C-alpha positions in Angstrom: -33.1 -27.6 32.3 -34.1 -30.8 34.2 -35.2 -32.5 31.0 -31.8 -31.7 29.4 -29.9 -33.1 32.3 -32.0 -36.3 32.2 -31.1 -36.8 28.6 -27.4 -36.9 29.4 -26.1 -40.6 29.4 -25.2 -42.2 32.7 -21.6 -42.7 31.8 -21.1 -39.0 31.5 -22.4 -38.5 35.0 -19.8 -41.1 36.2 -16.8 -39.2 34.8 -14.5 -37.5 37.2 -15.0 -33.7 37.6 -11.8 -32.9 35.7 -12.9 -35.0 32.8 -16.3 -33.3 32.7 -14.7 -29.9 32.7 -12.3 -30.9 29.9 -15.2 -32.3 27.8 -17.0 -29.0 28.3 -14.0 -26.9 27.3 -13.4 -29.0 24.2 -17.0 -29.7 23.3 -18.6 -26.3 23.6 -16.3 -24.6 21.0 -16.8 -27.6 18.7 -20.5 -27.3 19.1 -20.5 -23.6 18.4 -18.5 -24.1 15.2 -20.7 -27.0 14.1 -23.9 -24.9 14.7 -22.3 -21.9 12.8 -21.4 -24.2 9.8 -24.9 -25.7 9.8 -26.6 -22.3 9.9 -24.6 -21.3 6.8 -25.2 -24.6 4.9 -28.7 -25.6 5.9 -30.7 -22.5 6.8 -32.5 -20.6 4.0 -30.8 -17.4 2.9 -32.4 -14.0 2.3 -32.0 -13.5 -1.5 -32.1 -9.7 -1.0 -28.9 -9.8 1.0 -25.4 -10.2 -0.5 -23.9 -13.6 0.0 -21.9 -14.2 3.2 -18.4 -15.6 2.9 -18.3 -19.0 4.5 -16.5 -19.1 7.8 -16.0 -21.6 10.6 -15.8 -19.4 13.7 -18.6 -17.1 14.6 -17.7 -13.4 15.5 -14.1 -14.0 14.4 -15.3 -14.8 10.8 -12.7 -14.2 8.0 -10.4 -11.9 10.1 -7.3 -14.1 9.7 -7.5 -14.6 6.0 -8.5 -11.0 5.3 -5.8 -9.7 7.6 -3.0 -11.7 6.1 -3.6 -10.8 2.5 -6.7 -8.7 1.8 -6.2 -8.6 -1.9 -6.0 -12.3 -2.3 -9.0 -12.7 -0.1 -11.1 -10.2 -2.1 -10.1 -11.6 -5.5 -10.9 -15.1 -4.4 -14.2 -14.0 -2.9 -15.1 -12.2 -6.1 -14.5 -15.3 -8.2 -16.8 -17.3 -5.8 -19.5 -14.8 -4.8 -19.4 -11.9 -7.4 -18.6 -8.2 -7.0 -20.7 -7.8 -3.8 -20.4 -10.0 -0.8 -20.4 -9.8 3.0 -17.7 -11.1 5.4 -17.6 -11.3 9.2 -14.7 -9.3 10.8 -14.6 -9.6 14.6 -18.4 -9.2 14.9 -18.8 -6.6 12.2 -20.6 -7.3 9.0 -18.4 -5.9 6.2 -20.0 -5.8 2.7 -17.5 -5.4 -0.1 -18.5 -3.8 -3.3 -15.7 -4.3 -5.9 -14.9 -2.7 -9.3 -15.3 0.9 -10.4 -19.1 0.7 -9.9 -18.6 -0.8 -6.5 -16.2 1.9 -5.5 -18.8 4.5 -6.6 -21.4 2.9 -4.4 -19.4 3.7 -1.4 -17.1 6.6 -2.2 -19.7 8.4 -4.3 -22.6 7.8 -1.8 -24.4 10.5 -0.1 -23.2 11.4 3.4 -26.7 10.6 4.7 -26.3 7.0 3.4 -22.6 6.2 4.1 -20.5 7.8 6.9 -16.7 7.9 7.1 -17.0 9.8 10.4 -18.8 6.9 12.1 -16.4 4.4 10.6 -13.1 6.1 11.6 -13.5 8.6 14.4 -12.6 6.0 17.1 -9.2 5.5 15.3 -8.4 9.1 14.2 -9.7 11.3 17.1 -7.2 10.0 19.7 -4.3 10.6 17.2 -5.4 13.9 15.5 -7.4 15.4 18.3 -11.0 16.5 18.8 -13.0 18.8 16.6 -11.2 18.0 13.3 -11.3 15.4 10.5 -13.7 12.7 11.5 -14.5 14.1 14.9 -16.9 16.7 13.5 -19.9 16.7 11.1 -19.1 16.1 7.5 -20.0 19.7 6.5 -17.3 21.0 8.9 -14.7 18.5 7.5 -15.4 19.8 4.0 -14.8 23.3 5.2 -11.6 22.3 6.9 -10.4 20.7 3.6 -11.2 24.0 1.9 -9.1 25.9 4.5 -6.1 23.6 3.8 -6.6 23.8 0.0 -6.5 27.6 0.2 -3.1 27.2 1.9 -1.7 25.2 -1.0 -1.4 28.1 -3.4 0.8 28.0 -6.5 3.0 30.5 -4.8 3.4 28.3 -1.8 4.2 25.2 -3.9 6.8 27.2 -5.9 8.6 28.0 -2.7 8.4 24.5 -1.4 10.3 22.9 -4.3 13.6 24.7 -3.4 13.2 23.9 0.3 12.6 20.2 -0.4 15.8 20.1 -2.5 17.8 21.6 0.4 16.3 19.1 2.9 17.2 16.1 0.7 20.8 17.2 0.2 21.2 18.0 3.9 19.9 14.5 4.7 22.3 12.8 2.3 25.2 14.7 3.8 24.2 14.0 7.4 22.8 10.5 7.3 24.1 8.5 4.2 27.7 7.4 4.2 28.1 6.3 0.6 30.9 8.3 -1.0 32.0 8.6 -4.6 34.3 5.6 -5.4 33.5 4.1 -2.0 31.7 0.8 -1.1 27.9 0.7 -1.6 25.9 1.4 1.6 23.0 -0.8 2.7 19.9 1.3 3.7 16.3 0.6 4.7 14.4 2.3 1.9 11.2 2.8 4.0 13.0 4.3 6.9 15.2 6.5 4.7 12.2 7.9 2.7 10.1 8.3 5.8 12.8 10.5 7.3 13.1 12.5 4.1 9.4 12.9 3.8 8.8 14.1 7.4 11.8 16.5 7.2 10.7 18.0 3.9 7.1 18.3 5.0 8.0 19.9 8.3 10.1 22.5 6.5 7.4 23.4 4.0 3.9 22.8 5.2 4.6 22.8 8.9 6.9 25.8 9.0 10.3 26.9 10.1 9.7 26.5 13.9 8.5 22.9 13.5 11.5 22.0 11.4 13.9 23.6 13.9 12.2 21.5 16.6 12.8 18.1 14.9 14.7 16.7 17.8 14.9 13.2 19.3 11.9 14.2 21.5 9.8 15.2 18.5 10.7 11.9 16.8 9.5 10.0 19.9 6.2 11.8 19.9 5.7 11.0 16.2 6.5 7.3 16.9 4.1 7.1 19.8 1.3 8.7 17.7 2.2 6.4 14.9 1.8 3.3 17.1 -1.7 4.5 17.9 -2.7 4.3 14.2 -2.8 0.5 13.7 -5.4 -2.2 12.9 -5.5 -3.1 16.6 -6.5 0.5 17.5 -9.1 0.4 14.7 -10.8 -2.8 15.9 -10.3 -2.2 19.6 -10.2 1.5 20.3 -10.3 1.4 24.2 -7.8 -1.2 25.3 -5.9 -0.4 28.6 -2.5 -0.8 27.0 0.7 1.2 27.5 0.8 2.1 23.8 -2.6 3.7 24.0 -1.5 5.8 27.0 1.7 6.8 25.2 -0.4 7.8 22.2 -2.7 10.0 24.3 0.3 11.7 26.1 2.0 12.3 22.7 -1.1 13.8 21.2 -1.5 16.3 24.1 2.2 17.3 24.1 2.3 17.8 20.3 -0.9 19.8 20.3 0.5 22.0 23.1 3.7 22.4 21.0 1.7 23.9 18.1 -0.2 26.2 20.5 3.1 27.6 21.7 4.2 28.3 18.2 1.0 30.3 17.6 1.4 32.2 20.8 5.0 33.2 20.0 4.0 34.3 16.5 1.3 36.6 18.0 3.8 38.1 20.4 6.2 38.8 17.4 8.9 36.6 18.8 9.3 34.6 15.6 9.5 35.7 12.0 7.9 33.0 9.8 7.3 32.1 6.2 3.9 31.4 4.6 3.2 27.9 5.9 0.0 26.0 6.7 -0.2 27.4 10.2 -0.3 31.0 8.8 -2.8 29.9 6.1 -5.2 28.4 8.7 -5.1 31.3 11.2 -8.0 33.6 10.6 -10.1 30.9 8.8 -13.8 31.1 9.7 -16.6 28.6 9.2 -19.7 29.6 7.3 -21.6 29.9 10.6 -19.2 32.7 11.6 -17.2 30.6 14.1 -13.4 30.9 13.7 -10.9 28.0 13.9 -9.5 28.0 17.4 -5.8 27.6 18.0 -6.5 24.1 19.3 -8.4 23.2 16.1 -5.4 24.4 14.1 -3.0 22.4 16.2 -5.1 19.2 15.6 -5.3 19.9 11.9 -1.5 20.3 11.7 -1.1 16.9 13.4 -3.5 15.4 10.9 -1.7 16.9 8.0 1.7 15.7 9.2 0.6 12.1 10.0 -1.6 11.5 7.0 0.9 12.9 4.5 3.9 11.1 6.1 2.4 7.7 5.9 1.2 7.7 2.3 4.2 9.5 0.8 6.7 7.3 2.8 5.0 4.2 1.5 4.8 5.3 -2.1 8.4 6.7 -2.3 9.9 3.6 -0.7 8.0 1.3 -3.1 9.2 3.4 -6.0 12.9 3.2 -4.9 12.6 -0.6 -4.5 11.2 -1.0 -8.0 14.0 1.2 -9.4 16.5 -0.9 -7.6 15.0 -3.9 -9.1 14.7 -2.5 -12.6 18.1 -1.0 -13.4 17.1 -0.2 -17.0 14.3 2.0 -15.9 16.5 3.6 -13.2 19.0 4.4 -15.9 16.3 6.0 -18.1 15.1 8.0 -15.2 18.6 9.3 -14.6 18.9 10.1 -18.3 15.7 12.1 -18.1 17.2 14.2 -15.2 20.3 14.8 -17.3 18.2 15.8 -20.3 16.1 18.3 -18.4 18.4 19.6 -15.7 22.0 18.6 -16.5 24.7 21.2 -16.6 27.9 20.9 -18.8 30.0 20.2 -15.7 28.0 17.2 -14.8 26.0 18.8 -12.0 22.3 19.5 -12.0 20.3 22.6 -11.6 17.3 22.7 -9.2 13.9 21.9 -10.7 11.0 24.3 -10.2 7.4 23.3 -9.2 6.2 23.8 -12.8 9.1 21.7 -14.1 8.1 18.7 -11.9 5.0 18.4 -13.9 6.8 18.1 -17.3 8.8 14.9 -16.7 7.0 12.0 -18.6 9.0 9.1 -17.2 9.1 10.3 -13.6 5.3 10.9 -13.8 4.8 7.4 -15.2 6.9 5.8 -12.5 5.0 7.5 -9.7 1.6 6.7 -11.3 2.5 3.1 -11.8 3.7 2.8 -8.2 0.5 4.3 -6.9 -1.5 1.8 -9.2 0.3 -1.3 -8.0 0.7 -0.2 -4.3 -2.4 1.7 -3.2 -1.4 3.0 0.2 -4.8 1.8 1.7 -6.2 -1.5 0.7 -9.7 -1.1 2.2 -11.8 2.1 2.7 -14.7 1.7 5.2 -18.0 3.5 5.5 -20.8 2.8 8.0 -24.1 2.3 6.3 -26.6 4.8 7.7 -29.6 3.8 5.5 -30.3 0.7 3.5 -28.5 0.8 0.1 -29.9 -0.8 -3.0 -27.1 -2.3 -5.1 -27.4 -1.5 -8.8 -28.3 -4.6 -11.0 -25.0 -4.3 -12.8 -23.2 -5.3 -9.6 -23.9 -9.1 -9.6 -27.5 -8.9 -8.7 -29.3 -12.2 -7.9 -31.6 -11.8 -10.9 -32.7 -9.2 -13.4 -35.8 -8.5 -11.3 -34.1 -8.2 -7.9 -31.2 -6.3 -6.4 -29.2 -6.8 -3.3 -29.7 -4.5 -0.4 -26.9 -3.6 2.0 -28.6 -3.1 5.4 -28.2 -0.2 7.7 -25.5 -1.0 10.3 -23.2 -2.9 7.9 -19.9 -1.5 6.9 -19.5 -1.0 3.2 -15.9 -1.6 1.9 -14.4 0.0 -1.2 -11.1 -1.4 -2.5 -9.7 0.8 -5.3 -6.5 -1.3 -5.2 -8.5 -4.3 -6.5 -9.6 -2.3 -9.6 -6.0 -1.0 -10.0 -4.7 -4.6 -10.1 -7.6 -6.2 -11.9 -6.4 -8.4 -14.8 -9.8 -7.9 -16.4 -8.9 -4.2 -16.8 -5.1 -4.0 -17.0 -2.7 -6.0 -19.2 -0.1 -7.8 -17.0 -1.8 -6.2 -14.0 0.7 -7.5 -11.4 3.7 -6.2 -13.3 5.3 -2.8 -12.5 5.5 -1.3 -15.9 5.7 2.6 -16.1 5.6 2.4 -19.9 1.9 1.7 -19.8 1.4 5.4 -18.8 3.3 6.6 -21.9 1.0 4.7 -24.4 -1.4 6.8 -26.3 -4.9 5.3 -26.3 -4.0 2.8 -23.5 -6.0 1.8 -20.5 -3.8 3.8 -18.1 -4.2 7.1 -19.8 -7.9 6.6 -20.2 -8.3 5.7 -16.5 -6.4 8.7 -15.4 -8.4 11.0 -17.7 -11.6 9.6 -16.2 -10.2 10.2 -12.7 -9.0 13.8 -13.5 -11.6 15.0 -16.0 -14.8 13.2 -15.0 -17.9 14.6 -13.5 -17.2 17.8 -11.5 -18.7 18.2 -8.0 -18.2 20.8 -5.2 -18.5 19.0 -1.9 -17.7 22.1 0.0 -13.9 22.4 -0.6 -14.0 23.5 -4.3 -14.9 21.9 -7.5 -13.1 18.6 -8.0 -13.4 15.7 -10.4 -15.6 13.1 -8.7 -13.5 10.2 -10.0 -15.4 7.5 -8.2 -16.0 5.3 -11.2 -12.4 5.3 -12.5 -10.4 2.1 -12.1 -7.5 4.3 -11.0 -8.0 6.3 -7.8 -4.5 7.1 -6.4 -5.7 9.9 -4.0 -9.2 8.7 -3.1 -12.4 9.9 -4.8 -15.6 11.7 -4.1 -16.0 14.0 -1.0 -12.9 12.5 0.7 -10.6 12.9 -2.2 -7.2 14.2 -0.9 -6.7 18.0 -1.3 -2.9 17.5 -1.1 -2.4 15.8 -4.5 -0.2 18.6 -6.0 1.9 18.7 -2.8 2.3 14.9 -2.8 3.4 14.8 -6.5 5.8 17.6 -5.9 7.3 15.9 -2.9 7.6 12.5 -4.5 9.1 14.0 -7.7 11.7 16.1 -5.9 12.8 13.5 -3.4 13.1 10.6 -5.8 14.8 12.8 -8.4 17.5 13.8 -5.8 18.0 10.2 -4.9 18.4 9.1 -8.5 20.7 12.1 -9.4 23.0 11.1 -6.5 23.0 7.3 -6.2 22.8 4.1 -8.1 20.3 1.7 -6.5 20.3 -2.1 -6.2 18.1 -4.6 -4.2 19.9 -6.4 -1.4 17.7 -9.5 -1.8 17.3 -11.4 -5.1 13.5 -11.3 -4.8 11.4 -8.2 -4.7 10.1 -7.5 -1.1 6.8 -8.9 0.0 4.0 -6.8 1.3 3.1 -6.1 4.9 -0.6 -5.9 5.4 -0.5 -5.8 9.2 -0.4 -2.0 9.2 -3.0 0.6 8.3 -0.8 1.7 5.3 0.4 -1.0 2.9 4.2 -1.2 3.4 7.1 -3.3 2.0 8.7 -6.0 4.2 12.5 -6.0 4.5 12.9 -3.0 2.1 16.7 -3.0 1.9 18.6 -1.6 -1.0 22.2 -0.6 -1.5 23.1 2.9 -2.7 26.3 3.7 -4.5 27.4 7.3 -5.0 27.5 8.4 -8.7 
């Protein structure tokens, strides 16, 4: 230390104390940035490791650019570094593997190599509760998915269609003011669809008691839980903030709410239909341990929260595109008239089976899911070193990259779904691509639905990890609620189209908000006019 001090010029010693402190405050960060830049430019690189995205600030890394527009960031990094690269995100080393083969590396990996539980439990456990989803071993999660899947019987889905129609019409009557011949009404498409999604889900999956309890208090609990499900919570799970404390109180109160429902059902106080609570009660793990009431309560919260976010996002994006493309909206209305129109101009209700026979509606939903994947990045913690296949931008034919243990591996199905190397006019919302025989869209969906079959513990499912189209995830974490989601999206959007003409408020299509865990539209305002 003495030798370092002797090397400091005399004029520095002569500076006033304030000037010395100011020089230190300014100089140290500059020195740190300089050393970080030099280490990336000058020091030799390990050729077995994926290239690291250049960044100025250590620890902070590429957080700002990635956070503002992750897709632009990943496409630009792909052009510069190839399909596999590492970037620094607030101290974490995030290795991205792009394209269908890159997605397979993560989503198709063994649970001993890549772990969703270690990547997400600090985010999901405070919201969903202990003992479920990512707060348990992967084998238990697979069994929990099996319990839920057994509750989504064809009989249950058939009964849900009618209930969803009733909820949609009741919502129109109680919350939307547009009347026939009256002035158009301005509405927030995201808020409108979020309300319709949670009401229809609470009446079907959640059960009669939950729907009857959808009060202002319940809405506040949902809001507090929702605010605990953000990128801030993901990156910094233990901050002493009021929103964190509200999240924890809401989780406990909502969990207790479900416990009371189950207690009343056992006492015979409430007559109930076949909902998910009834389906889960009596479920037993392979080791003979039964699901506890608290486990069921936490699973019900997870079902409500997960389904609400993704369906709200997809349905609102779809309404915005229909409001922006009047010709397609008109064709979608004509399809409803063709299949369900009565001579007097009214419509009959559609059944669960009929929701699967509407080609244009199906195409509109699939195209919206392609262009607006609800989650832009899917994380896994690397538990063992992973060798990257040579086909994924290897340094040479004789050597492959290795993703080291401790990195996070990032899959981005949305990149594949918007990749101009795969899709014609990839950035254009064009439902017609799903109606073309022999086109990329149908081939991608066929690969997703009819590819290699695997049973991860919740029933045989198409693996789908190498398809360029993965609307409901792939591999062991593929969503078990696909049929319910398609039913809900079809019924709710059909009821809106049957009842209203849509138009965008702004001249330009809304921009995307990437500051939330689910990809949402910014300023999603439309006008609705009663037909």
